[in-house]
N, C-alpha and C positions, 0 to 999 in steps of 0.2 A: 251397207245399209242405206235406207232412204231417210236417214235422220237429217233434219235441217239444223244448220248451225244456229246456236242460241241467239246470236246477234240478228239473224235474219228474222227469227221469230219475234224478237223485240221490236224490229222495224215494223212488222205487221201490226203488233199491238199498239205501237205509237201512232201509226197511221189511222187505225181504227179509233183510237182515243181522239185524235185530232178532228175526226168527222163529227164528234159529239161535243166539241169545245163549246163552251157558253159563248153567246154573241159578243160578250165584252172581254173574251180572252185577249190579252194585250197584243198578241201577234195579229190576230184578226182585226181588232179594233184599229190598230196602226195601218193595216192594209186598206181597210175601208176609208179611213180618214185621208190617206194618201191618194186614193182614187178620185176623191171629190175635188171639184174646183174650189176656188177661193170663195165663191158664193154658190149656194146649192139649195135645192128644195128637198122637202121630205121624200117626195117621189124619187129624186136622184139618189138620195141616201139609201132608200129601199132597194133600188136597182143595184147599187154598189154592193150592199150587203149580200144580196142574192148571188151576185157574180163572184164575190170573194168566198162565200160559204159554199157555193155550188149547189144549193137547194133552196126551196121556197122558205121564206121566214114570215112569221106573222107581222103585219104592219105595226101592231101595238108594240112589239119588241123593238122595232126600229125607232119609234117615238120615244120609248123609254131611254134607249141608247142616247138619242139626241138631247133629251133633257138632262141626262147624266153628263154629257159633254158640256152642256151649257153651264151646269153647276160647277164643273171643273175648270171652266174658263177656256175650254178648247174651241168653242164656237160661241157666236153671239146671235141671238134670234132677232132678225130685222123685222119680220112680219110673220103672219100666220103661215107656217110651212115654209118659210124662207130663212136660211141661216147663212152666216159667213164665218170663215175660219179666222181665229185670232192669231194662229201661229205661235201662240205663247207656249204651247206644249207639243210642238211638232213631233217629238219623238217620245211620247208617253209610253 
């Protein structure tokens, strides 16, 4: 029979779930954070988010993510649209 093993089915389900992970899923957040240089702009953060997630993201979501990072002490805002990593929480 053409039955697929259960674990293969599970992989497909997990992959599908990963596609819809929220922008701040820890693994995605970490990947985006690591992609960015020590100092970066909102524009660069947007580009990194799109490349990590593999599809277009609303700019507003990226700004929300950055302000959350700022609150958590992961980044410091130097200027409008310019941030630098604090490296305090490199592996959040």
